[in-house]
N, C-alpha and C positions, 0 to 999 in steps of 0.2 A: 538430268537434272536431278534428280529422286537421289540417284546414286551417289553424286556429290555430295548434298545435304543429310543422307546417311553418313557416307565418311566425315563429315566435318563433326557431327551428332556422337558418332563412337569416338574420335579424337579429345572430341569436348570433356568426352566421359573418362576416357581412359588415362589422359594425363594428371588430372587429381586422384586419379586410384595409383597410380604409380609415384608418384609423390608421397602418398601418403604410406605406401611400405618403404620408400626411401626413410620415411622420418622415423617409422617404427624400430626400424632397422640402428638409426642414428641414435634415438634416444636409449634402446636395448644396450646399446656400446657405449654410450657417453654416462649414464643413469645406472639401469639395474648391473649392468657387468660387475661397474666397482662395487657397487653393493654388495651382491652374493659372493667378490670373493674377500671383501673384508669379513660378513658373517661366518664363510668357512674359517679366515684364517683365525678368529674368534673364537670360534670351534677347536680348532688345532690347540689353539694356546690353551684353551679350559682343558681342555683333554690331559696336554703336558703336563700343567699342573699341578690336577687331581693321582694324576702318575705318580711324580716326584713325590708329593706330599704323605702319598701310600708310601710309597718305599722307602721314604725317611721314620713316618711313625712304626714301618716292621723294624727298621732297622734302630729304633728307641726301645720297642719292645726287645727284640734279641739282647740288649746290654742289659735289660735288668730281670 
Protein backbone atom coordinates (compact mmCIF):
# COMPACT_ATOMS: atom_id res chain seq x y z
CA UNK A 1 0.00 0.00 0.00
CA UNK A 2 2.75 2.44 0.93
CA UNK A 3 4.70 1.58 -2.22
CA UNK A 4 1.66 2.25 -4.42
CA UNK A 5 1.03 5.59 -2.68
CA UNK A 6 4.68 6.53 -3.07
CA UNK A 7 4.60 5.56 -6.77
CA UNK A 8 1.45 7.62 -7.34
CA UNK A 9 2.93 10.65 -5.57
CA UNK A 10 6.17 10.45 -7.56
CA UNK A 11 4.23 10.08 -10.79
CA UNK A 12 2.01 13.06 -10.00
CA UNK A 13 5.08 15.19 -9.25
CA UNK A 14 7.04 13.93 -12.25
CA UNK A 15 4.39 14.63 -14.92
CA UNK A 16 4.22 18.45 -14.35
CA UNK A 17 8.01 18.58 -14.22
CA UNK A 18 8.30 16.85 -17.60
CA UNK A 19 5.61 19.10 -19.07
CA UNK A 20 7.50 22.13 -17.75
CA UNK A 21 10.65 21.01 -19.55
CA UNK A 22 8.65 20.42 -22.72
CA UNK A 23 7.08 23.89 -22.46
CA UNK A 24 10.50 25.48 -21.90
CA UNK A 25 11.93 23.81 -25.00
CA UNK A 26 8.84 24.69 -27.04
CA UNK A 27 8.99 28.35 -25.96
CA UNK A 28 12.69 28.49 -26.68
CA UNK A 29 12.19 27.11 -30.15
CA UNK A 30 9.16 29.23 -31.03
CA UNK A 31 9.98 32.50 -29.27
CA UNK A 32 13.62 32.91 -28.33
CA UNK A 33 15.30 31.19 -31.25
CA UNK A 34 13.63 33.47 -33.86
CA UNK A 35 14.56 36.51 -31.75
CA UNK A 36 18.18 35.38 -31.59
CA UNK A 37 18.24 34.75 -35.34
CA UNK A 38 16.76 38.19 -36.05
CA UNK A 39 19.31 39.83 -33.73
CA UNK A 40 22.25 38.08 -35.40
CA UNK A 41 20.89 38.84 -38.88
CA UNK A 42 20.63 42.52 -37.94
CA UNK A 43 24.17 42.59 -36.57
CA UNK A 44 25.52 41.03 -39.75
CA UNK A 45 23.65 43.44 -41.99
CA UNK A 46 24.82 46.46 -39.94
CA UNK A 47 28.42 45.22 -40.11
CA UNK A 48 28.08 44.75 -43.87
CA UNK A 49 26.65 48.26 -44.27
CA UNK A 50 29.49 49.74 -42.20
CA UNK A 51 32.05 47.88 -44.30
CA UNK A 52 30.45 49.07 -47.55
CA UNK A 53 30.32 52.63 -46.23
CA UNK A 54 33.98 52.46 -45.22
CA UNK A 55 34.98 51.13 -48.65
CA UNK A 56 32.93 53.84 -50.39
CA UNK A 57 34.59 56.56 -48.31
CA UNK A 58 37.99 55.07 -49.03
CA UNK A 59 37.31 55.13 -52.79
CA UNK A 60 36.11 58.74 -52.55
CA UNK A 61 39.26 59.73 -50.67
CA UNK A 62 41.42 58.09 -53.33
CA UNK A 63 39.61 60.00 -56.07
CA UNK A 64 40.43 63.39 -54.51
